[in-house]
C-alpha positions as CSV (number, residue, x, y, z in Angstrom):
1,M,16.4,-9.6,30.0
2,S,13.8,-7.8,30.8
3,T,10.4,-8.1,30.8
4,P,6.7,-6.7,30.0
5,A,5.5,-4.5,33.6
6,T,2.2,-5.5,34.6
7,P,-0.3,-5.2,31.6
8,L,-2.4,-1.6,31.8
9,A,-5.7,-1.5,31.2
10,P,-6.7,-1.6,27.5
11,D,-8.3,1.4,26.8
12,R,-4.8,3.2,28.8
13,I,-2.6,1.1,27.0
14,A,-4.4,2.4,23.6
15,A,-4.5,6.4,24.8
16,L,-0.5,6.6,25.2
17,F,-0.7,5.1,21.9
18,Q,-3.1,7.6,19.9
19,P,-0.4,10.3,19.7
20,A,1.9,8.0,17.7
21,V,0.0,6.6,15.1
22,R,-2.5,7.0,12.8
23,R,-5.0,4.1,13.4
24,V,-5.8,2.9,17.4
25,L,-8.5,-0.1,16.4
26,T,-9.8,-1.3,20.2
27,D,-13.6,-2.5,18.5
28,A,-14.4,-6.6,19.2
29,D,-14.1,-7.4,16.2
30,S,-10.6,-5.9,15.2
31,L,-9.7,-7.5,18.6
32,Q,-10.2,-10.7,17.6
33,R,-9.1,-10.8,13.6
34,Y,-6.0,-9.3,14.4
35,G,-4.9,-10.8,17.6
36,R,-4.1,-14.5,16.4
37,D,-2.6,-16.6,13.7
38,W,-4.4,-19.8,11.5
39,T,-3.4,-21.3,15.1
40,R,-6.7,-22.1,17.4
41,A,-4.7,-23.5,20.6
42,T,-5.0,-20.0,22.3
43,D,-7.7,-17.1,22.7
44,P,-6.7,-13.9,21.4
45,A,-6.4,-11.5,24.5
46,P,-4.7,-8.1,22.5
47,S,-5.5,-4.4,24.3
48,C,-4.9,-3.0,21.2
49,V,-4.7,-3.3,17.6
50,L,-2.1,0.0,15.8
51,L,-2.0,0.2,11.9
52,P,1.2,2.5,11.1
53,A,1.6,4.1,8.0
54,S,4.9,5.2,7.5
55,I,8.5,3.8,9.3
56,E,8.2,6.7,11.6
57,E,5.2,5.1,13.1
58,V,7.2,2.1,14.0
59,Q,10.1,3.4,15.5
60,A,7.1,6.2,17.3
61,I,5.5,2.6,18.5
62,V,8.4,1.0,19.5
63,R,9.8,3.7,21.6
64,V,6.3,4.0,23.6
65,A,6.2,0.6,24.5
66,N,9.9,1.1,25.5
67,A,9.0,3.6,28.0
68,H,5.9,1.6,29.4
69,R,6.9,-1.7,29.2
70,I,4.4,-3.0,26.7
71,A,4.4,-6.0,24.4
72,L,4.2,-5.5,21.4
73,V,2.9,-8.7,18.9
74,P,3.5,-7.8,15.2
75,S,0.9,-9.4,12.8
76,G,1.1,-9.6,8.9
77,G,-1.2,-11.6,6.7
78,R,-2.2,-13.8,10.3
79,T,-1.9,-17.0,8.1
80,G,1.3,-18.5,10.5
81,L,0.6,-21.9,12.1
82,S,2.6,-21.9,15.3
83,G,1.2,-18.8,17.2
84,G,4.1,-16.3,16.6
85,A,1.2,-13.7,15.8
86,V,-0.7,-14.2,18.6
87,A,-1.3,-12.0,21.1
88,A,-3.1,-13.9,24.1
89,S,-1.9,-11.6,27.4
90,G,-3.1,-8.0,26.9
91,E,-0.3,-7.0,24.2
92,A,-0.8,-3.9,21.5
93,V,-0.8,-5.8,18.1
94,V,1.2,-4.4,15.4
95,A,-0.6,-4.5,11.8
96,M,1.5,-4.1,8.4
97,D,-1.7,-4.0,6.3
98,L,-1.5,-0.2,5.4
99,M,2.3,-0.6,4.1
100,N,1.5,-2.1,1.4
101,K,3.5,-0.3,-1.1
102,V,5.6,-1.7,-3.9
103,L,8.3,1.5,-3.5
104,A,10.8,1.2,-6.0
105,F,11.9,-1.3,-9.4
106,N,15.6,-2.1,-10.9
107,P,15.5,-3.4,-13.8
108,L,19.4,-4.4,-14.1
109,D,19.3,-5.8,-10.6
110,R,16.0,-7.7,-10.9
111,S,14.6,-6.7,-7.8
112,V,11.7,-4.6,-6.5
113,Q,11.6,-2.7,-2.5
114,V,8.4,-3.5,-1.1
115,Q,6.3,-2.3,2.3
116,A,5.5,-5.0,4.7
117,G,2.1,-5.4,4.0
118,V,2.7,-6.3,1.0
119,V,0.8,-9.2,0.6
120,T,3.4,-12.1,-1.6
121,K,0.6,-12.1,-4.1
122,Q,0.7,-9.1,-5.2
123,L,4.5,-9.7,-5.5
124,Q,4.0,-12.1,-7.6
125,E,1.8,-11.1,-10.1
126,F,4.3,-7.2,-10.5
127,A,6.2,-9.7,-11.1
128,E,4.8,-11.2,-13.8
129,E,3.9,-7.5,-14.9
130,K,7.9,-6.9,-15.2
131,G,8.5,-10.7,-17.3
132,L,9.9,-12.0,-13.8
133,Y,8.9,-14.5,-11.6
134,Y,9.2,-14.2,-7.7
135,P,8.8,-18.1,-7.0
136,V,8.4,-18.5,-2.6
137,D,5.2,-19.6,-3.2
138,F,2.4,-21.1,-1.1
139,A,-1.6,-22.3,-0.6
140,S,-1.2,-19.3,1.4
141,A,0.1,-16.7,-1.2
142,G,-3.1,-14.5,-1.8
143,S,-3.1,-12.8,2.0
144,S,0.2,-13.8,3.7
145,Q,2.3,-10.6,3.7
146,I,6.7,-10.0,3.3
147,G,7.3,-8.7,6.4
148,G,5.6,-12.0,7.7
149,N,7.6,-14.4,4.9
150,V,11.2,-12.9,5.9
151,G,9.6,-13.0,9.7
152,T,9.1,-16.8,9.3
153,N,11.3,-17.6,6.6
154,A,8.7,-18.7,4.7
155,G,9.5,-22.1,2.4
156,G,6.5,-23.6,0.3
157,I,6.0,-25.4,-2.8
158,K,9.3,-24.6,-4.9
159,V,12.2,-24.8,-2.9
160,I,13.8,-28.0,-4.1
161,R,14.8,-25.2,-7.0
162,Y,14.5,-21.9,-5.5
163,G,14.9,-22.5,-1.6
164,M,13.3,-20.1,1.1
165,T,12.5,-16.9,0.9
166,R,15.8,-16.2,2.8
167,N,17.5,-17.0,-0.7
168,W,15.7,-13.8,-2.3
169,I,15.7,-11.2,-0.1
170,S,18.9,-8.4,-0.3
171,G,18.8,-5.7,1.6
172,L,15.5,-4.8,4.6
173,K,14.8,-2.0,6.8
174,V,14.0,-3.4,10.3
175,V,13.3,-1.6,13.6
176,T,14.5,-2.8,16.5
177,G,13.7,-3.7,19.8
178,S,15.3,-0.4,21.6
179,G,13.5,1.5,17.9
180,D,16.4,1.6,15.9
181,L,16.3,2.0,12.2
182,L,18.4,-0.8,10.7
183,E,19.2,-0.7,6.5
184,L,20.7,-4.0,6.0
185,N,22.6,-4.8,2.9
186,K,20.6,-2.6,0.6
187,G,20.0,-5.0,-1.9
188,L,23.6,-5.7,-2.9
189,A,24.7,-9.6,-4.5
190,K,27.9,-9.2,-2.5
191,N,28.9,-7.4,0.7
192,A,31.6,-9.4,2.6
193,T,32.0,-6.5,5.2
194,G,31.4,-8.5,8.5
195,Y,28.4,-9.5,10.2
196,D,24.9,-9.9,7.8
197,L,22.4,-8.8,10.3
198,R,20.1,-9.3,7.7
199,H,20.1,-12.8,8.5
200,L,18.7,-13.1,12.3
201,F,15.8,-11.2,11.3
202,I,14.8,-12.9,8.3
203,G,13.2,-16.5,10.1
204,S,13.4,-14.5,14.5
205,E,9.4,-14.0,14.0
206,G,9.3,-10.4,15.5
207,T,11.6,-10.8,18.2
208,L,14.3,-9.0,18.1
209,G,12.3,-5.7,15.7
210,F,10.0,-5.5,12.8
211,V,10.8,-5.6,9.4
212,C,9.2,-2.9,7.6
213,E,11.0,-2.7,4.3
214,A,12.9,-5.7,2.1
215,T,14.2,-5.5,-1.2
216,V,13.4,-9.0,-3.1
217,Q,15.5,-10.6,-6.0
218,L,13.4,-12.0,-9.0
219,A,14.3,-14.3,-11.3
220,R,13.7,-15.3,-14.9
221,P,10.1,-16.7,-15.1
222,P,9.9,-20.8,-16.0
223,Q,8.7,-21.8,-19.4
224,N,5.5,-24.0,-19.8
225,L,5.3,-25.3,-16.5
226,T,3.9,-29.3,-16.5
227,V,2.8,-31.5,-14.2
228,L,2.7,-34.9,-13.7
229,V,0.5,-36.8,-11.0
230,M,1.8,-40.6,-9.9
231,G,0.2,-43.1,-7.7
232,V,3.1,-45.1,-6.1
233,P,3.2,-47.8,-3.6
234,D,5.0,-47.3,-0.9
235,F,7.3,-44.9,0.3
236,A,10.3,-46.2,-1.4
237,A,9.1,-45.9,-4.3
238,V,8.4,-42.2,-3.3
239,M,12.1,-41.7,-3.4
240,N,13.2,-44.1,-6.0
241,V,10.6,-41.9,-8.5
242,L,12.5,-38.5,-6.8
243,H,16.0,-39.6,-7.8
244,A,15.4,-40.5,-11.3
245,W,13.6,-37.3,-12.2
246,Q,16.6,-35.4,-10.6
247,E,19.4,-37.6,-12.2
248,K,17.9,-36.5,-16.1
249,L,15.8,-33.1,-15.1
250,D,16.0,-30.2,-13.6
251,I,12.5,-29.9,-11.7
252,T,10.6,-27.4,-10.0
253,A,8.9,-29.1,-7.3
254,F,8.4,-32.6,-6.2
255,E,5.3,-33.1,-3.4
256,F,3.7,-36.1,-2.1
257,F,0.7,-36.8,-0.1
258,S,-1.3,-40.0,0.6
259,E,-4.6,-41.6,-0.2
260,K,-5.7,-40.5,2.8
261,A,-5.4,-37.2,2.0
262,M,-6.8,-37.5,-1.1
263,R,-9.7,-38.7,-0.2
264,H,-10.5,-35.0,2.6
265,V,-9.6,-33.1,-1.0
266,L,-12.2,-35.2,-3.3
267,A,-14.8,-34.1,-0.2
268,H,-14.4,-30.5,-1.6
269,G,-15.2,-31.2,-5.4
270,V,-11.7,-32.3,-6.7
271,P,-11.6,-34.6,-9.2
272,R,-9.9,-37.4,-8.7
273,P,-6.7,-37.3,-11.3
274,F,-6.9,-41.5,-12.2
275,E,-9.1,-44.0,-11.7
276,T,-6.3,-46.2,-9.9
277,E,-6.2,-45.7,-6.0
278,A,-2.8,-45.9,-4.2
279,P,-1.1,-45.7,-1.1
280,F,0.9,-42.6,-1.6
281,Y,1.2,-40.0,-4.5
282,V,3.6,-37.5,-6.5
283,L,3.7,-34.2,-7.8
284,V,6.3,-33.8,-10.3
285,E,6.6,-30.1,-11.6
286,F,9.4,-29.5,-14.8
287,E,9.9,-26.9,-17.7
288,N,8.7,-29.0,-20.3
289,T,10.6,-26.7,-23.0
290,S,11.3,-29.0,-26.0
291,E,10.1,-31.9,-27.2
292,A,13.6,-33.7,-26.1
293,V,12.4,-32.4,-22.6
294,G,8.8,-34.2,-22.4
295,E,10.2,-37.0,-24.5
296,C,12.2,-37.6,-21.2
297,A,9.2,-36.8,-18.4
298,L,7.3,-39.4,-20.4
299,G,11.1,-41.7,-20.3
300,L,10.8,-41.9,-17.1
301,F,6.9,-42.1,-16.0
302,E,7.6,-45.5,-18.6
303,A,10.6,-46.7,-16.8
304,G,8.5,-46.3,-13.3
305,V,6.1,-47.9,-14.0
306,E,8.3,-51.0,-15.5
307,K,10.5,-51.4,-12.4
308,G,7.2,-50.9,-10.4
309,W,7.9,-47.9,-8.4
310,V,4.7,-46.1,-10.1
311,I,0.8,-47.7,-10.9
312,D,-0.8,-45.2,-13.1
313,G,-0.4,-41.1,-13.9
314,V,-1.4,-38.1,-15.7
315,M,0.3,-35.6,-16.9
316,S,-1.2,-31.9,-17.4
317,Q,-1.6,-30.6,-21.1
318,S,-2.8,-26.8,-20.5
319,D,-3.1,-24.5,-17.5
320,T,-6.7,-25.7,-16.4
321,Q,-5.4,-29.0,-15.9
322,L,-2.1,-27.9,-14.5
323,K,-3.9,-26.0,-11.8
324,N,-6.7,-28.9,-11.6
325,L,-3.5,-31.3,-10.9
326,W,-2.0,-28.8,-8.0
327,A,-5.0,-28.5,-6.0
328,L,-5.0,-32.0,-5.1
329,R,-1.7,-31.1,-3.4
330,E,-2.7,-27.3,-2.6
331,R,-6.2,-28.5,-0.9
332,I,-5.2,-30.7,1.8
333,S,-5.2,-28.3,4.5
334,E,-8.0,-26.4,3.6
335,S,-10.0,-29.3,3.2
336,I,-8.7,-31.4,6.6
337,S,-9.2,-28.0,9.0
338,K,-12.6,-29.2,10.5
339,Y,-10.8,-32.3,12.3
340,T,-9.1,-30.0,13.8
341,P,-6.2,-31.3,12.9
342,Y,-2.6,-31.1,15.3
343,K,0.3,-30.1,12.8
344,N,3.3,-30.8,12.9
345,D,6.3,-29.0,10.0
346,I,9.0,-31.3,10.4
347,S,11.8,-31.9,8.6
348,V,14.9,-34.3,8.2
349,T,17.9,-35.1,5.2
350,V,16.7,-36.1,1.8
351,A,17.6,-39.2,2.5
352,N,16.1,-40.3,6.2
353,V,12.5,-39.6,4.3
354,P,11.7,-43.3,4.7
355,A,13.2,-44.0,7.5
356,F,11.8,-41.3,9.8
357,V,8.5,-41.1,8.1
358,Q,7.7,-45.2,8.9
359,E,9.1,-44.5,12.6
360,V,6.3,-41.5,13.7
361,D,3.6,-43.8,11.5
362,E,4.7,-46.4,14.1
363,I,5.0,-44.1,17.0
364,V,0.8,-42.6,16.2
365,Q,-0.4,-45.5,15.5
366,A,0.8,-47.7,18.7
367,N,-0.6,-45.0,20.9
368,Y,-4.0,-43.6,19.8
369,P,-4.5,-46.3,17.1
370,D,-8.1,-44.3,16.5
371,F,-6.5,-41.1,15.2
372,E,-6.5,-40.9,11.7
373,I,-2.5,-39.4,10.1
374,V,-2.5,-37.5,7.0
375,W,0.8,-37.3,5.6
376,F,1.5,-34.6,3.0
377,G,4.1,-32.2,2.4
378,H,7.5,-31.5,0.1
379,I,9.0,-34.4,0.1
380,G,11.8,-33.3,-2.6
381,D,13.8,-31.4,0.5
382,G,12.6,-33.2,3.4
383,N,9.8,-31.3,4.7
384,M,7.1,-33.0,5.8
385,H,3.7,-31.7,6.8
386,L,1.7,-34.9,9.7
387,N,-1.3,-34.0,10.7
388,I,-2.9,-36.1,13.6
389,L,-7.3,-35.5,12.9
390,K,-9.5,-35.1,16.0
391,P,-11.8,-37.7,16.0
392,D,-15.7,-36.5,16.5
393,Q,-15.6,-38.6,19.5
394,V,-13.0,-36.5,21.0
395,A,-12.9,-33.1,23.5
396,R,-10.6,-30.6,21.8
397,E,-8.8,-30.2,25.3
398,E,-8.6,-33.8,25.3
399,F,-7.4,-34.7,21.9
400,L,-4.7,-31.2,22.1
401,G,-3.7,-32.9,25.7
402,K,-2.5,-36.5,23.8
403,C,-1.0,-34.9,21.0
404,K,1.2,-32.9,23.0
405,K,2.1,-36.4,24.5
406,V,2.9,-37.8,20.5
407,S,5.3,-34.0,20.0
408,D,7.5,-35.3,22.6
409,W,7.6,-38.9,20.8
410,V,7.9,-37.5,17.6
411,Y,10.6,-35.0,18.4
412,A,12.6,-37.3,19.8
413,A,12.5,-39.6,16.0
414,V,13.6,-35.7,14.8
415,Q,16.3,-35.4,17.1
416,K,17.2,-38.8,16.2
417,Y,17.9,-37.9,12.2
418,N,19.7,-34.7,13.0
419,G,16.3,-33.1,11.7
420,S,14.0,-29.9,12.0
421,I,10.9,-29.8,14.5
422,S,10.1,-26.9,12.4
423,A,10.9,-26.9,8.9
424,E,9.1,-23.8,7.4
425,H,6.4,-22.2,9.5
426,G,8.2,-21.7,12.8
427,L,8.8,-22.0,16.1
428,G,5.6,-19.4,17.7
429,N,4.8,-19.9,20.9
430,I,3.5,-23.3,20.4
431,K,7.0,-25.0,19.4
432,K,9.0,-22.9,22.1
433,P,8.7,-25.2,24.4
434,F,10.4,-28.1,22.0
435,L,13.3,-25.9,20.4
436,H,16.1,-28.2,22.8
437,Y,15.3,-30.9,20.2
438,T,16.1,-29.5,17.3
439,R,19.4,-26.6,19.2
440,S,21.3,-27.4,21.9
441,E,21.2,-25.3,25.4
442,T,24.9,-24.2,24.5
443,E,23.0,-22.7,20.8
444,Q,20.0,-21.6,22.7
445,A,21.7,-19.4,25.0
446,Y,23.8,-17.3,21.7
447,L,19.9,-17.3,20.5
448,R,19.2,-15.1,23.9
449,A,22.2,-12.8,23.7
450,I,20.8,-11.6,20.5
451,K,18.2,-11.3,21.4
452,Q,19.1,-9.4,24.6
453,A,21.2,-7.2,22.0
454,F,18.3,-6.0,20.0
455,D,15.4,-6.2,22.0
456,P,16.9,-4.8,25.6
457,N,13.3,-4.5,27.4
458,G,12.0,-7.8,25.5
459,I,8.9,-6.2,24.6
460,M,8.4,-7.5,21.1
461,N,6.8,-10.4,20.5
462,P,7.8,-11.9,24.4
463,G,6.8,-15.9,24.6
464,K,8.2,-16.9,21.4
465,V,10.7,-18.3,19.5
466,I,12.8,-18.5,23.2
């Protein structure tokens, strides 16, 4: 695979793109803003920021980049957590902020065609206006963009019921690393005509090309969503509660978090849901559509108390209370951000969660007993977020060095349980060195061959994924 040539001077790179794209930014503030995502492990150093307003401009950018072997880094809402949108080596950043329109709506197919720069919350609100629902949801929905969601196959809090972004994308328009425009699947529900290239681009993190437009399927809106937060004594109880609820109700979310996570959120002004403290908490969301459903939920709660699985709990009685209960889970990342958390987004099959979490806990505590561990995640689909918080007295570089050692041990446990080192945040440049824990060498060779086919000169987000 070819690689970009020796970097040109930043002003020279910006000048080369001037004829191809409407807006080129080179000021220091823009380079800092667009050259990074939510990770802070690498300082941004792009040469320029390109803001195309059309697919034709995206193609023109890629052609210039190929002609001069200039590396390109895609930029959406920049909410990623694996360094996938970081430009640290003089690359040109391609930001989709100007390609932010809803292009078409098809009520019969319940689909909407959007440009890549449409913000997730914008799509959710559009669906609501049409009496429909876009179920892929997460804390960064107010700033993340659909192109980035597709590039990372974003998951979030509703996966147990609705699945990942992949489940809702019925068509894509992409510009490959060669500058070709591909229209993939065209919104069809059934299309048995060979390889579905759409799914190669979903989760590819911009290494094969740029997602420019997406046809997104919508669902019927859920009715009378209700949340129940319960304190539980241990991880075995978490799994017992999950199994009991799934047997009786179609739940829309099942989240968990630790008392340590709870305390960080409480410090940010979110009220404790009930007086009793517990080692862990679960948040169950369901459609409370009838008196019978409500009685079933209360019965499940009472049975959990009788069996010792549940210590205490509270059920939402209004939309305001529902939002407050969700804040306990959704504001965890924000509340711990000041501690420079080292994040691990990992998954195993649901049945292996208790043994896996115990093993990882023991690994970290045995080696770094002074590091605080904060667990939370989408326990209903086997996805957990392990956050290791930096002690005040430990320097950042020392902390990150120790955490990288932890990652090898944690990912070895992931491999042991046939899990994934990245459940929903992608690989970027942070997790790329650990890919062998999840993908075999033979499989990685096929991934590299796919990359070569779509991006022969290696200009698309180099240094990421593979």
